[in-house]
C-alpha positions, 0 to 999 in steps of 0.5 A, a space after each residue: 168891164 170889157 174883155 177882147 178875145 178869140 172865142 173859137 176862132 173868132 174876136 169876141 168882146 164881152 161885158 164881165 164882172 170881174 171876179 165870173 169865172 169863165 165857166 159862168 161867161 160861156 154857160 150864162 153868157 155866152 150860151 153855150 152849155 158843152 163845157 160842164 160844171 161837175 164839181 166847181 172845184 177843179 178837181 173833175 176836169 169836166 169844166 176843161 176848155 183850152 186856152 191858147 192851147 193848153 188845158 185849163 178849168 174853166 171853172 177856177 179861170 176868171 173870165 177876164 184871164 181870157 184877155 187877149 189869149 185864145 179860148 177854145 171850147 168843145 163846140 169849137 171842134 166841129 170839123 166841116 159841120 161834123 164831129 171833129 175825128 176826136 169826137 168820133 172816135 170816143 163815140 165809136 169807143 163807146 168811150 161815151 157812157 152818160 157824156 158828162 165828162 165828154 166835154 173835158 175829156 175830149 178837149 184834153 185830149 185834143 191838148 194831149 194829141 197836138 203836143 203829141 200825136 202818137 202816145 201810148 198808152 201810159 202816156 195817156 192815162 198820165 195825162 187825163 189824170 185830171 180828168 174823172 169818169 164815173 161810168 167808163 172805167 177809163 178803158 174806152 176813153 183811153 181807146 177813144 184818144 189812140 184811135 183819135 190819134 191814128 185819124 189826125 195821124 191818117 193811120 186808119 179809115 173811118 168807117 159810118 154806119 153807112 160804108 163799108 170797108 173795102 
């Protein structure tokens, strides 16, 4: 069967089997491997993507459920050819360790900050409670989300390795 949907900002049409999972469509059929499959059972959040702006576990979502919807993956977050402010914040705070869970955390963070641009640390922890990380201990992830919120609100200056703060 053929399905049409908006994928990372552009309309596409793909052939898929009715029982195919969205994660398999993304990774195998579209060749985008940023979305990770951790558990395959909806327990870890590594496969989080946004469907119509809401976090969805792509390992539990049938590909045909994308029909007529908007799907955003980690690859769709690029900003002017570079890292999105959320991605940048994760790097700057060491919220990225092995990196396997990071795309899911970043996509969940994107949805959180669209809904709540100024979350408290407790709200961040509650929102991200469905995402698991074995490396960081979560504190750096919470710090990354709070820094990303500042970047997106314009409350923080972004500094790269080649820039100096005034």
